[in-house]
Short mmCIF file of the C-alpha atoms (twelve columns), coordinates in Angstrom:
data_MODEL
# 
_entry.id   MODEL 
# 
loop_
_atom_site.group_PDB 
_atom_site.id 
_atom_site.type_symbol 
_atom_site.label_atom_id 
_atom_site.label_alt_id 
_atom_site.label_comp_id 
_atom_site.label_asym_id 
_atom_site.label_seq_id 
_atom_site.Cartn_x 
_atom_site.Cartn_y 
_atom_site.Cartn_z 
_atom_site.pdbx_PDB_model_num 
ATOM 1   C CA . UNK A 1   0.031   -0.069  0.070   1 
ATOM 2   C CA . UNK A 2   1.275   3.770   -0.817  1 
ATOM 3   C CA . UNK A 3   -0.399  7.121   0.514   1 
ATOM 4   C CA . UNK A 4   0.771   9.745   -1.652  1 
ATOM 5   C CA . UNK A 5   0.224   13.638  -1.020  1 
ATOM 6   C CA . UNK A 6   0.580   16.880  -2.692  1 
ATOM 7   C CA . UNK A 7   0.120   20.737  -2.428  1 
ATOM 8   C CA . UNK A 8   -2.691  19.948  -4.135  1 
ATOM 9   C CA . UNK A 9   -4.623  16.962  -6.183  1 
ATOM 10  C CA . UNK A 10  -6.907  17.359  -9.002  1 
ATOM 11  C CA . UNK A 11  -9.297  14.177  -9.123  1 
ATOM 12  C CA . UNK A 12  -11.384 15.874  -11.818 1 
ATOM 13  C CA . UNK A 13  -14.546 13.642  -9.773  1 
ATOM 14  C CA . UNK A 14  -14.574 16.968  -7.130  1 
ATOM 15  C CA . UNK A 15  -12.745 20.050  -5.951  1 
ATOM 16  C CA . UNK A 16  -8.902  20.025  -6.240  1 
ATOM 17  C CA . UNK A 17  -7.842  19.011  -2.702  1 
ATOM 18  C CA . UNK A 18  -5.110  21.096  -0.862  1 
ATOM 19  C CA . UNK A 19  -2.594  18.466  0.780   1 
ATOM 20  C CA . UNK A 20  -4.634  15.549  -0.240  1 
ATOM 21  C CA . UNK A 21  -3.644  11.848  -0.193  1 
ATOM 22  C CA . UNK A 22  -4.370  8.918   -2.464  1 
ATOM 23  C CA . UNK A 23  -4.324  5.576   -1.090  1 
ATOM 24  C CA . UNK A 24  -3.134  2.675   -3.605  1 
ATOM 25  C CA . UNK A 25  -2.955  -0.923  -3.036  1 
ATOM 26  C CA . UNK A 26  -0.076  -3.126  -4.226  1 
ATOM 27  C CA . UNK A 27  -1.732  -3.108  -7.871  1 
ATOM 28  C CA . UNK A 28  -2.242  0.681   -7.952  1 
ATOM 29  C CA . UNK A 29  -5.480  0.550   -7.649  1 
ATOM 30  C CA . UNK A 30  -6.968  3.471   -5.787  1 
ATOM 31  C CA . UNK A 31  -8.456  2.450   -2.951  1 
ATOM 32  C CA . UNK A 32  -9.569  6.050   -0.934  1 
ATOM 33  C CA . UNK A 33  -8.985  9.413   -1.447  1 
ATOM 34  C CA . UNK A 34  -8.743  11.758  1.648   1 
ATOM 35  C CA . UNK A 35  -9.509  15.095  2.118   1 
ATOM 36  C CA . UNK A 36  -7.593  16.479  4.734   1 
ATOM 37  C CA . UNK A 37  -8.916  19.666  4.685   1 
ATOM 38  C CA . UNK A 38  -5.532  21.282  3.820   1 
ATOM 39  C CA . UNK A 39  -4.106  20.222  7.321   1 
ATOM 40  C CA . UNK A 40  -1.800  17.304  6.105   1 
ATOM 41  C CA . UNK A 41  -0.358  15.895  9.469   1 
ATOM 42  C CA . UNK A 42  2.878   14.008  9.801   1 
ATOM 43  C CA . UNK A 43  1.942   10.709  9.285   1 
ATOM 44  C CA . UNK A 44  3.680   7.378   8.879   1 
ATOM 45  C CA . UNK A 45  4.497   6.331   4.994   1 
ATOM 46  C CA . UNK A 46  2.680   9.070   3.544   1 
ATOM 47  C CA . UNK A 47  4.746   10.388  0.477   1 
ATOM 48  C CA . UNK A 48  4.516   14.116  0.041   1 
ATOM 49  C CA . UNK A 49  5.436   15.711  -3.190  1 
ATOM 50  C CA . UNK A 50  5.854   19.355  -3.810  1 
ATOM 51  C CA . UNK A 51  3.026   20.531  -6.961  1 
ATOM 52  C CA . UNK A 52  0.245   18.867  -8.140  1 
ATOM 53  C CA . UNK A 53  -0.900  15.451  -8.762  1 
ATOM 54  C CA . UNK A 54  -3.166  14.585  -11.482 1 
ATOM 55  C CA . UNK A 55  -4.253  11.414  -13.240 1 
ATOM 56  C CA . UNK A 56  -2.295  9.726   -16.140 1 
ATOM 57  C CA . UNK A 57  -2.642  11.541  -19.528 1 
ATOM 58  C CA . UNK A 58  -4.805  10.274  -22.606 1 
ATOM 59  C CA . UNK A 59  -3.097  11.068  -26.034 1 
ATOM 60  C CA . UNK A 60  -6.022  10.722  -27.992 1 
ATOM 61  C CA . UNK A 61  -4.145  11.249  -31.133 1 
ATOM 62  C CA . UNK A 62  -0.865  9.718   -32.489 1 
ATOM 63  C CA . UNK A 63  1.063   7.886   -35.237 1 
ATOM 64  C CA . UNK A 64  3.765   5.892   -33.501 1 
ATOM 65  C CA . UNK A 65  4.854   4.048   -36.573 1 
ATOM 66  C CA . UNK A 66  5.902   7.466   -37.460 1 
ATOM 67  C CA . UNK A 67  8.368   8.229   -34.898 1 
ATOM 68  C CA . UNK A 68  11.566  7.617   -37.121 1 
ATOM 69  C CA . UNK A 69  10.258  10.590  -39.181 1 
ATOM 70  C CA . UNK A 70  10.986  13.534  -36.318 1 
ATOM 71  C CA . UNK A 71  12.641  16.308  -38.365 1 
ATOM 72  C CA . UNK A 72  12.661  14.976  -41.692 1 
ATOM 73  C CA . UNK A 73  9.945   17.712  -42.797 1 
ATOM 74  C CA . UNK A 74  10.934  21.129  -42.143 1 
ATOM 75  C CA . UNK A 75  8.425   23.421  -39.966 1 
ATOM 76  C CA . UNK A 76  6.190   25.676  -41.766 1 
ATOM 77  C CA . UNK A 77  5.964   23.546  -44.874 1 
ATOM 78  C CA . UNK A 78  2.184   24.057  -45.119 1 
ATOM 79  C CA . UNK A 79  -0.302  20.804  -45.327 1 
ATOM 80  C CA . UNK A 80  1.157   20.901  -49.013 1 
ATOM 81  C CA . UNK A 81  4.870   20.803  -48.043 1 
ATOM 82  C CA . UNK A 82  3.853   18.323  -45.123 1 
ATOM 83  C CA . UNK A 83  2.147   15.956  -48.138 1 
ATOM 84  C CA . UNK A 84  5.208   16.259  -50.331 1 
ATOM 85  C CA . UNK A 85  7.175   14.899  -47.577 1 
ATOM 86  C CA . UNK A 86  5.357   12.076  -46.204 1 
ATOM 87  C CA . UNK A 87  5.188   10.929  -49.896 1 
ATOM 88  C CA . UNK A 88  9.044   10.877  -50.459 1 
ATOM 89  C CA . UNK A 89  10.164  10.572  -46.985 1 
ATOM 90  C CA . UNK A 90  7.990   7.866   -45.658 1 
ATOM 91  C CA . UNK A 91  10.636  4.967   -46.461 1 
ATOM 92  C CA . UNK A 92  13.154  3.373   -43.906 1 
ATOM 93  C CA . UNK A 93  14.649  0.044   -42.918 1 
ATOM 94  C CA . UNK A 94  12.227  -1.630  -40.629 1 
ATOM 95  C CA . UNK A 95  15.033  -2.290  -37.697 1 
ATOM 96  C CA . UNK A 96  15.072  1.614   -37.414 1 
ATOM 97  C CA . UNK A 97  11.070  1.741   -37.637 1 
ATOM 98  C CA . UNK A 98  10.841  -0.669  -34.608 1 
ATOM 99  C CA . UNK A 99  13.512  0.887   -32.567 1 
ATOM 100 C CA . UNK A 100 11.653  4.170   -33.037 1 
ATOM 101 C CA . UNK A 101 8.587   2.752   -31.642 1 
ATOM 102 C CA . UNK A 102 9.725   1.309   -28.481 1 
ATOM 103 C CA . UNK A 103 11.742  4.034   -27.850 1 
ATOM 104 C CA . UNK A 104 8.698   6.610   -27.920 1 
ATOM 105 C CA . UNK A 105 6.323   4.095   -26.297 1 
ATOM 106 C CA . UNK A 106 8.909   4.225   -23.162 1 
ATOM 107 C CA . UNK A 107 9.191   8.213   -23.732 1 
ATOM 108 C CA . UNK A 108 5.512   8.569   -23.591 1 
ATOM 109 C CA . UNK A 109 5.393   6.818   -20.571 1 
ATOM 110 C CA . UNK A 110 7.929   8.760   -18.880 1 
ATOM 111 C CA . UNK A 111 5.886   11.854  -19.867 1 
ATOM 112 C CA . UNK A 112 3.073   10.956  -17.648 1 
ATOM 113 C CA . UNK A 113 0.855   9.398   -20.832 1 
ATOM 114 C CA . UNK A 114 -1.080  6.048   -19.654 1 
ATOM 115 C CA . UNK A 115 -3.277  5.462   -22.781 1 
ATOM 116 C CA . UNK A 116 -2.914  6.205   -26.550 1 
ATOM 117 C CA . UNK A 117 -5.255  6.615   -29.609 1 
ATOM 118 C CA . UNK A 118 -2.953  5.460   -32.388 1 
ATOM 119 C CA . UNK A 119 -3.205  5.450   -36.105 1 
ATOM 120 C CA . UNK A 120 -1.985  2.510   -37.670 1 
ATOM 121 C CA . UNK A 121 -1.564  2.284   -41.544 1 
ATOM 122 C CA . UNK A 122 0.277   -1.190  -41.086 1 
ATOM 123 C CA . UNK A 123 1.138   -3.709  -38.277 1 
ATOM 124 C CA . UNK A 124 4.632   -2.666  -37.076 1 
ATOM 125 C CA . UNK A 125 3.348   -1.340  -33.926 1 
ATOM 126 C CA . UNK A 126 1.215   -4.358  -32.984 1 
ATOM 127 C CA . UNK A 127 3.761   -6.559  -31.139 1 
ATOM 128 C CA . UNK A 128 4.709   -3.394  -28.875 1 
ATOM 129 C CA . UNK A 129 1.342   -2.283  -28.171 1 
ATOM 130 C CA . UNK A 130 0.484   -6.176  -26.986 1 
ATOM 131 C CA . UNK A 131 3.282   -5.482  -24.369 1 
ATOM 132 C CA . UNK A 132 3.588   -1.957  -23.755 1 
ATOM 133 C CA . UNK A 133 2.784   -0.659  -20.029 1 
ATOM 134 C CA . UNK A 134 0.230   1.968   -21.989 1 
ATOM 135 C CA . UNK A 135 -3.248  1.323   -23.110 1 
ATOM 136 C CA . UNK A 136 -3.493  1.407   -27.134 1 
ATOM 137 C CA . UNK A 137 -6.626  2.084   -29.099 1 
ATOM 138 C CA . UNK A 138 -5.604  1.267   -32.843 1 
ATOM 139 C CA . UNK A 139 -7.061  3.551   -35.417 1 
ATOM 140 C CA . UNK A 140 -6.633  1.312   -38.689 1 
ATOM 141 C CA . UNK A 141 -6.569  3.957   -41.136 1 
ATOM 142 C CA . UNK A 142 -7.883  3.558   -44.961 1 
ATOM 143 C CA . UNK A 143 -7.805  6.363   -47.359 1 
ATOM 144 C CA . UNK A 144 -7.986  6.348   -51.375 1 
ATOM 145 C CA . UNK A 145 -9.645  9.109   -53.127 1 
ATOM 146 C CA . UNK A 146 -10.878 6.870   -56.398 1 
ATOM 147 C CA . UNK A 147 -14.101 5.090   -56.240 1 
ATOM 148 C CA . UNK A 148 -13.029 1.950   -57.924 1 
ATOM 149 C CA . UNK A 149 -10.349 1.282   -55.341 1 
ATOM 150 C CA . UNK A 150 -12.750 1.470   -52.622 1 
ATOM 151 C CA . UNK A 151 -13.329 -2.201  -51.860 1 
ATOM 152 C CA . UNK A 152 -9.338  -3.109  -52.119 1 
ATOM 153 C CA . UNK A 153 -8.486  -0.695  -49.665 1 
ATOM 154 C CA . UNK A 154 -11.280 -1.647  -47.111 1 
ATOM 155 C CA . UNK A 155 -10.549 -5.312  -47.411 1 
ATOM 156 C CA . UNK A 156 -6.840  -4.242  -46.663 1 
ATOM 157 C CA . UNK A 157 -8.083  -2.142  -43.712 1 
ATOM 158 C CA . UNK A 158 -10.494 -4.655  -42.507 1 
ATOM 159 C CA . UNK A 159 -7.433  -7.230  -42.487 1 
ATOM 160 C CA . UNK A 160 -5.471  -4.995  -40.290 1 
ATOM 161 C CA . UNK A 161 -8.357  -4.179  -37.946 1 
ATOM 162 C CA . UNK A 162 -8.812  -8.319  -37.368 1 
ATOM 163 C CA . UNK A 163 -5.178  -8.921  -37.094 1 
ATOM 164 C CA . UNK A 164 -5.032  -6.274  -34.065 1 
ATOM 165 C CA . UNK A 165 -8.189  -7.713  -32.309 1 
ATOM 166 C CA . UNK A 166 -7.660  -11.547 -33.176 1 
ATOM 167 C CA . UNK A 167 -3.862  -11.815 -33.252 1 
ATOM 168 C CA . UNK A 168 -2.850  -9.039  -30.902 1 
ATOM 169 C CA . UNK A 169 -5.772  -8.836  -28.738 1 
ATOM 170 C CA . UNK A 170 -5.594  -4.793  -29.244 1 
ATOM 171 C CA . UNK A 171 -8.998  -2.764  -29.007 1 
ATOM 172 C CA . UNK A 172 -9.182  -1.328  -32.946 1 
ATOM 173 C CA . UNK A 173 -11.516 0.064   -35.210 1 
ATOM 174 C CA . UNK A 174 -11.451 0.841   -39.214 1 
ATOM 175 C CA . UNK A 175 -11.420 4.536   -39.631 1 
ATOM 176 C CA . UNK A 176 -10.956 7.260   -42.608 1 
ATOM 177 C CA . UNK A 177 -7.906  9.484   -43.274 1 
ATOM 178 C CA . UNK A 178 -9.741  12.640  -43.950 1 
ATOM 179 C CA . UNK A 179 -12.081 14.017  -46.069 1 
ATOM 180 C CA . UNK A 180 -10.286 14.882  -49.074 1 
ATOM 181 C CA . UNK A 181 -8.568  11.463  -49.134 1 
ATOM 182 C CA . UNK A 182 -11.274 9.118   -48.861 1 
ATOM 183 C CA . UNK A 183 -14.035 8.094   -51.652 1 
ATOM 184 C CA . UNK A 184 -17.806 8.332   -51.159 1 
ATOM 185 C CA . UNK A 185 -17.898 4.603   -51.700 1 
ATOM 186 C CA . UNK A 186 -15.031 3.986   -49.374 1 
ATOM 187 C CA . UNK A 187 -16.729 6.055   -46.425 1 
ATOM 188 C CA . UNK A 188 -20.023 4.294   -47.173 1 
ATOM 189 C CA . UNK A 189 -17.965 0.911   -46.290 1 
ATOM 190 C CA . UNK A 190 -16.411 2.337   -43.073 1 
ATOM 191 C CA . UNK A 191 -19.576 3.571   -42.067 1 
ATOM 192 C CA . UNK A 192 -21.757 0.651   -42.354 1 
ATOM 193 C CA . UNK A 193 -18.995 -1.569  -40.479 1 
ATOM 194 C CA . UNK A 194 -18.748 1.140   -37.761 1 
ATOM 195 C CA . UNK A 195 -22.471 1.116   -37.170 1 
ATOM 196 C CA . UNK A 196 -22.277 -2.674  -37.099 1 
ATOM 197 C CA . UNK A 197 -19.479 -2.962  -34.400 1 
ATOM 198 C CA . UNK A 198 -20.086 0.928   -32.664 1 
ATOM 199 C CA . UNK A 199 -16.267 0.996   -32.711 1 
ATOM 200 C CA . UNK A 200 -14.717 4.251   -31.798 1 
ATOM 201 C CA . UNK A 201 -14.350 6.778   -35.204 1 
ATOM 202 C CA . UNK A 202 -11.591 9.118   -35.728 1 
ATOM 203 C CA . UNK A 203 -10.926 11.800  -38.590 1 
ATOM 204 C CA . UNK A 204 -8.297  14.229  -39.533 1 
ATOM 205 C CA . UNK A 205 -10.595 17.587  -39.774 1 
ATOM 206 C CA . UNK A 206 -9.878  21.006  -41.187 1 
ATOM 207 C CA . UNK A 207 -5.911  21.016  -40.619 1 
ATOM 208 C CA . UNK A 208 -5.428  23.623  -43.110 1 
ATOM 209 C CA . UNK A 209 -7.398  26.506  -44.642 1 
ATOM 210 C CA . UNK A 210 -6.747  25.312  -47.925 1 
ATOM 211 C CA . UNK A 211 -8.695  21.735  -47.141 1 
ATOM 212 C CA . UNK A 212 -11.761 24.177  -46.909 1 
ATOM 213 C CA . UNK A 213 -10.881 25.896  -50.001 1 
ATOM 214 C CA . UNK A 214 -10.247 22.565  -51.762 1 
ATOM 215 C CA . UNK A 215 -14.231 22.042  -51.008 1 
ATOM 216 C CA . UNK A 216 -15.716 25.498  -51.310 1 
ATOM 217 C CA . UNK A 217 -13.917 26.696  -54.369 1 
ATOM 218 C CA . UNK A 218 -11.960 23.519  -55.798 1 
ATOM 219 C CA . UNK A 219 -8.781  25.601  -55.840 1 
ATOM 220 C CA . UNK A 220 -6.107  25.962  -53.401 1 
ATOM 221 C CA . UNK A 221 -2.487  24.751  -52.384 1 
ATOM 222 C CA . UNK A 222 -4.072  21.240  -51.413 1 
ATOM 223 C CA . UNK A 223 -5.928  20.885  -54.728 1 
ATOM 224 C CA . UNK A 224 -2.996  21.879  -56.601 1 
ATOM 225 C CA . UNK A 225 -0.800  19.074  -54.756 1 
ATOM 226 C CA . UNK A 226 -3.520  16.638  -55.227 1 
ATOM 227 C CA . UNK A 227 -3.440  17.111  -58.848 1 
ATOM 228 C CA . UNK A 228 0.106   16.952  -59.026 1 
ATOM 229 C CA . UNK A 229 0.136   13.828  -56.845 1 
ATOM 230 C CA . UNK A 230 -2.696  12.134  -58.750 1 
ATOM 231 C CA . UNK A 231 -2.053  13.120  -62.492 1 
ATOM 232 C CA . UNK A 232 -4.508  11.914  -64.889 1 
ATOM 233 C CA . UNK A 233 -6.608  9.981   -61.914 1 
ATOM 234 C CA . UNK A 234 -7.313  13.480  -60.454 1 
ATOM 235 C CA . UNK A 235 -10.881 14.744  -60.861 1 
ATOM 236 C CA . UNK A 236 -12.315 16.679  -58.512 1 
ATOM 237 C CA . UNK A 237 -15.330 19.360  -58.345 1 
ATOM 238 C CA . UNK A 238 -15.928 21.834  -55.806 1 
ATOM 239 C CA . UNK A 239 -18.991 20.899  -53.200 1 
ATOM 240 C CA . UNK A 240 -19.323 24.360  -52.116 1 
ATOM 241 C CA . UNK A 241 -19.534 23.661  -48.598 1 
ATOM 242 C CA . UNK A 242 -16.600 23.236  -45.844 1 
ATOM 243 C CA . UNK A 243 -14.951 19.871  -45.713 1 
ATOM 244 C CA . UNK A 244 -16.377 18.980  -42.701 1 
ATOM 245 C CA . UNK A 245 -20.256 19.845  -43.984 1 
ATOM 246 C CA . UNK A 246 -19.310 17.777  -46.687 1 
ATOM 247 C CA . UNK A 247 -18.095 14.663  -44.658 1 
ATOM 248 C CA . UNK A 248 -20.094 14.464  -41.577 1 
ATOM 249 C CA . UNK A 249 -22.827 12.392  -43.212 1 
ATOM 250 C CA . UNK A 250 -21.269 9.853   -44.380 1 
ATOM 251 C CA . UNK A 251 -20.375 8.777   -40.858 1 
ATOM 252 C CA . UNK A 252 -22.369 6.949   -38.060 1 
ATOM 253 C CA . UNK A 253 -24.015 9.821   -35.853 1 
ATOM 254 C CA . UNK A 254 -23.779 7.335   -32.736 1 
ATOM 255 C CA . UNK A 255 -20.447 6.159   -32.208 1 
ATOM 256 C CA . UNK A 256 -17.534 7.874   -30.464 1 
ATOM 257 C CA . UNK A 257 -15.887 9.926   -32.960 1 
ATOM 258 C CA . UNK A 258 -12.821 12.206  -32.569 1 
ATOM 259 C CA . UNK A 259 -12.594 15.150  -34.727 1 
ATOM 260 C CA . UNK A 260 -8.794  15.655  -35.355 1 
ATOM 261 C CA . UNK A 261 -6.854  19.089  -35.353 1 
ATOM 262 C CA . UNK A 262 -9.844  21.642  -36.132 1 
ATOM 263 C CA . UNK A 263 -7.711  24.166  -36.984 1 
ATOM 264 C CA . UNK A 264 -9.903  26.282  -39.236 1 
ATOM 265 C CA . UNK A 265 -13.397 25.053  -37.993 1 
ATOM 266 C CA . UNK A 266 -16.109 27.482  -37.687 1 
ATOM 267 C CA . UNK A 267 -18.973 28.393  -35.892 1 
ATOM 268 C CA . UNK A 268 -21.271 26.937  -38.754 1 
ATOM 269 C CA . UNK A 269 -19.277 23.362  -38.611 1 
ATOM 270 C CA . UNK A 270 -19.486 23.131  -35.093 1 
ATOM 271 C CA . UNK A 271 -23.072 23.275  -34.925 1 
ATOM 272 C CA . UNK A 272 -23.397 21.157  -38.042 1 
ATOM 273 C CA . UNK A 273 -21.097 18.537  -36.021 1 
ATOM 274 C CA . UNK A 274 -22.744 18.795  -32.746 1 
ATOM 275 C CA . UNK A 275 -26.272 18.273  -33.708 1 
ATOM 276 C CA . UNK A 276 -25.551 15.568  -35.628 1 
ATOM 277 C CA . UNK A 277 -23.068 13.405  -33.468 1 
ATOM 278 C CA . UNK A 278 -24.398 12.004  -30.229 1 
ATOM 279 C CA . UNK A 279 -20.617 11.510  -29.153 1 
ATOM 280 C CA . UNK A 280 -18.347 13.922  -30.613 1 
ATOM 281 C CA . UNK A 281 -14.976 14.906  -28.975 1 
ATOM 282 C CA . UNK A 282 -12.796 17.539  -30.792 1 
ATOM 283 C CA . UNK A 283 -9.139  16.733  -30.486 1 
ATOM 284 C CA . UNK A 284 -6.558  19.376  -30.285 1 
ATOM 285 C CA . UNK A 285 -3.143  18.803  -31.439 1 
ATOM 286 C CA . UNK A 286 -1.497  22.431  -30.891 1 
ATOM 287 C CA . UNK A 287 2.092   21.877  -31.366 1 
ATOM 288 C CA . UNK A 288 1.858   20.132  -34.727 1 
ATOM 289 C CA . UNK A 289 -0.654  22.572  -35.646 1 
ATOM 290 C CA . UNK A 290 2.192   25.380  -35.030 1 
ATOM 291 C CA . UNK A 291 4.405   23.154  -36.683 1 
ATOM 292 C CA . UNK A 292 2.701   22.652  -40.171 1 
ATOM 293 C CA . UNK A 293 0.591   25.785  -40.708 1 
ATOM 294 C CA . UNK A 294 1.618   27.831  -37.676 1 
ATOM 295 C CA . UNK A 295 -1.909  28.470  -36.683 1 
ATOM 296 C CA . UNK A 296 -4.368  27.181  -33.656 1 
ATOM 297 C CA . UNK A 297 -7.450  26.072  -33.266 1 
ATOM 298 C CA . UNK A 298 -10.004 28.558  -32.058 1 
ATOM 299 C CA . UNK A 299 -10.081 26.649  -28.521 1 
ATOM 300 C CA . UNK A 300 -12.335 29.236  -26.961 1 
ATOM 301 C CA . UNK A 301 -14.988 28.937  -30.011 1 
ATOM 302 C CA . UNK A 302 -15.328 25.120  -28.720 1 
ATOM 303 C CA . UNK A 303 -15.490 26.069  -25.349 1 
ATOM 304 C CA . UNK A 304 -18.309 28.394  -25.834 1 
ATOM 305 C CA . UNK A 305 -20.243 25.773  -27.900 1 
ATOM 306 C CA . UNK A 306 -19.624 23.407  -24.630 1 
ATOM 307 C CA . UNK A 307 -17.956 20.794  -27.111 1 
ATOM 308 C CA . UNK A 308 -16.055 18.007  -25.078 1 
ATOM 309 C CA . UNK A 309 -12.209 18.982  -26.062 1 
ATOM 310 C CA . UNK A 310 -9.243  16.122  -25.890 1 
ATOM 311 C CA . UNK A 311 -5.632  16.407  -26.440 1 
ATOM 312 C CA . UNK A 312 -3.191  14.342  -28.832 1 
ATOM 313 C CA . UNK A 313 0.365   15.100  -29.833 1 
ATOM 314 C CA . UNK A 314 -0.007  13.583  -33.475 1 
ATOM 315 C CA . UNK A 315 2.997   11.958  -34.775 1 
ATOM 316 C CA . UNK A 316 7.237   13.100  -34.620 1 
ATOM 317 C CA . UNK A 317 6.578   13.893  -38.636 1 
ATOM 318 C CA . UNK A 318 4.790   17.186  -37.219 1 
ATOM 319 C CA . UNK A 319 5.934   17.552  -33.288 1 
ATOM 320 C CA . UNK A 320 9.469   17.393  -31.934 1 
ATOM 321 C CA . UNK A 321 8.073   15.954  -28.763 1 
ATOM 322 C CA . UNK A 322 5.259   13.143  -27.481 1 
ATOM 323 C CA . UNK A 323 4.336   15.116  -24.584 1 
ATOM 324 C CA . UNK A 324 0.578   16.093  -23.795 1 
ATOM 325 C CA . UNK A 325 2.124   18.385  -21.038 1 
ATOM 326 C CA . UNK A 326 3.685   20.045  -23.736 1 
ATOM 327 C CA . UNK A 327 0.698   20.490  -25.714 1 
ATOM 328 C CA . UNK A 328 -1.241  22.111  -22.472 1 
ATOM 329 C CA . UNK A 329 1.565   24.813  -22.115 1 
ATOM 330 C CA . UNK A 330 0.844   25.743  -25.505 1 
ATOM 331 C CA . UNK A 331 -2.590  26.201  -24.879 1 
ATOM 332 C CA . UNK A 332 -2.216  28.069  -21.554 1 
ATOM 333 C CA . UNK A 333 0.249   30.462  -23.260 1 
ATOM 334 C CA . UNK A 334 -1.963  31.262  -26.344 1 
ATOM 335 C CA . UNK A 335 -5.478  30.927  -24.351 1 
ATOM 336 C CA . UNK A 336 -6.430  33.427  -21.806 1 
ATOM 337 C CA . UNK A 337 -8.532  32.288  -18.852 1 
ATOM 338 C CA . UNK A 338 -8.228  28.273  -19.337 1 
ATOM 339 C CA . UNK A 339 -8.089  26.708  -15.886 1 
ATOM 340 C CA . UNK A 340 -5.762  24.245  -15.286 1 
ATOM 341 C CA . UNK A 341 -8.302  21.822  -13.750 1 
ATOM 342 C CA . UNK A 342 -10.236 22.205  -17.117 1 
ATOM 343 C CA . UNK A 343 -7.359  21.219  -19.297 1 
ATOM 344 C CA . UNK A 344 -6.330  18.233  -17.009 1 
ATOM 345 C CA . UNK A 345 -10.105 17.198  -17.369 1 
ATOM 346 C CA . UNK A 346 -9.407  17.382  -21.473 1 
ATOM 347 C CA . UNK A 347 -6.074  15.632  -21.178 1 
ATOM 348 C CA . UNK A 348 -7.530  13.101  -18.907 1 
ATOM 349 C CA . UNK A 349 -11.041 12.099  -18.151 1 
ATOM 350 C CA . UNK A 350 -12.551 13.646  -21.653 1 
ATOM 351 C CA . UNK A 351 -9.906  11.556  -23.356 1 
ATOM 352 C CA . UNK A 352 -10.379 8.393   -21.428 1 
ATOM 353 C CA . UNK A 353 -14.314 8.781   -22.122 1 
ATOM 354 C CA . UNK A 354 -13.379 9.204   -25.808 1 
ATOM 355 C CA . UNK A 355 -11.589 5.619   -26.005 1 
ATOM 356 C CA . UNK A 356 -13.996 4.082   -23.500 1 
ATOM 357 C CA . UNK A 357 -11.759 3.371   -20.847 1 
ATOM 358 C CA . UNK A 358 -12.855 5.476   -18.167 1 
ATOM 359 C CA . UNK A 359 -13.666 2.923   -15.985 1 
ATOM 360 C CA . UNK A 360 -10.074 2.694   -15.258 1 
ATOM 361 C CA . UNK A 361 -8.326  5.536   -16.428 1 
ATOM 362 C CA . UNK A 362 -9.066  9.606   -16.315 1 
ATOM 363 C CA . UNK A 363 -9.767  10.474  -12.951 1 
ATOM 364 C CA . UNK A 364 -8.864  9.593   -9.294  1 
ATOM 365 C CA . UNK A 365 -11.854 7.582   -8.012  1 
ATOM 366 C CA . UNK A 366 -11.830 4.673   -5.821  1 
ATOM 367 C CA . UNK A 367 -11.521 1.136   -7.815  1 
ATOM 368 C CA . UNK A 368 -9.424  2.932   -10.991 1 
ATOM 369 C CA . UNK A 369 -6.062  2.632   -11.952 1 
ATOM 370 C CA . UNK A 370 -5.514  5.962   -13.803 1 
ATOM 371 C CA . UNK A 371 -1.771  6.377   -12.956 1 
ATOM 372 C CA . UNK A 372 -0.207  9.291   -11.187 1 
ATOM 373 C CA . UNK A 373 1.494   12.518  -12.265 1 
ATOM 374 C CA . UNK A 374 2.935   15.010  -10.855 1 
ATOM 375 C CA . UNK A 375 3.258   18.212  -12.171 1 
ATOM 376 C CA . UNK A 376 6.369   20.123  -10.880 1 
ATOM 377 C CA . UNK A 377 7.330   23.746  -11.294 1 
ATOM 378 C CA . UNK A 378 3.640   25.074  -11.484 1 
ATOM 379 C CA . UNK A 379 2.292   28.297  -10.058 1 
ATOM 380 C CA . UNK A 380 0.639   26.710  -7.142  1 
ATOM 381 C CA . UNK A 381 -0.635  30.173  -5.906  1 
ATOM 382 C CA . UNK A 382 -2.213  31.067  -9.481  1 
ATOM 383 C CA . UNK A 383 -2.978  27.210  -10.160 1 
ATOM 384 C CA . UNK A 384 -1.389  27.665  -13.403 1 
ATOM 385 C CA . UNK A 385 1.384   26.143  -15.924 1 
ATOM 386 C CA . UNK A 386 4.622   27.719  -16.320 1 
ATOM 387 C CA . UNK A 387 7.296   27.049  -19.223 1 
ATOM 388 C CA . UNK A 388 8.943   25.205  -16.454 1 
ATOM 389 C CA . UNK A 389 6.496   22.968  -15.522 1 
ATOM 390 C CA . UNK A 390 7.223   19.350  -16.209 1 
ATOM 391 C CA . UNK A 391 6.109   15.747  -15.284 1 
ATOM 392 C CA . UNK A 392 7.382   13.262  -12.829 1 
ATOM 393 C CA . UNK A 393 5.576   10.045  -12.825 1 
ATOM 394 C CA . UNK A 394 4.574   8.698   -9.705  1 
ATOM 395 C CA . UNK A 395 2.677   5.662   -10.114 1 
# 
């Protein structure tokens, strides 16, 4: 048994506890949460830490298999330059890929992450995920813009999904990449499968202004880049709506769904999505957005509309770290009047709910095993992160 205390504990099941105590059994399951009323007295075998204790983080959007691509694509390339890099720089020796997968799984754990929603285009990470101390939900991602390839692409995605679930006993689902990379027929196959299974869905959404331009007017940098890549097979007509408004009804309304990035989502987009989807989560990956487009989503707009927000790191192809605290620091530095407790709820409890693991992760509650993370070098008086804030894993 361990008794762990700190200046404050953010439980996410009640108000923050000053000098509170977490009691854990030998399996690191919480058995009791003690509100001392702020009066922590010397007691035998209490571990006291300076800082704020929070549950382990849930990284709702990652591409672990792309960890080998760190710093290969320059920052500020824009979505068209990023696509170019992914097309030309994604090849690597399998041993290098596996080494980086293992390395960054350990690094995520050391950064206080306990669960990950991870995109997979192949099975290279499956063996690691099976053995990892982290929980992984694997999003088996499919994409092809041509209708004639829809059946083949879905069959490949289904095979990857079945391999994840049956061979490796992983939590998994089949998901579309993005509105501009998936044909209507492929969307219909994904929607039918998701409706049958109830699986969690995710989709990259409005990551760049030119994505909306592609759908609204059939012009722009994304249009030009996709035309360059697809050559004679490219055929696209403008849809006169944003990418979100074009795609939302191509997905089932009741499944948990994560819209990822949302850098250029408008009030109208948010209203459209929230009126259709019953279990909608908006995933923020701010450091990736800055890396690619030097832009950030309108976090206050999502909050104004009372949307459920979760947090991800994206991949090391578009980020320098897989560290949820660094994402929160970026949000805190760029958006005023967002409390630390609210951001922790995004990074922990909301993330756990999005991945359907809130029975174990996401908050401090008797019977749960969410991990225990210490936030050090925080502004205790104002309950704020600083640029020097860092994570220490306690459990």
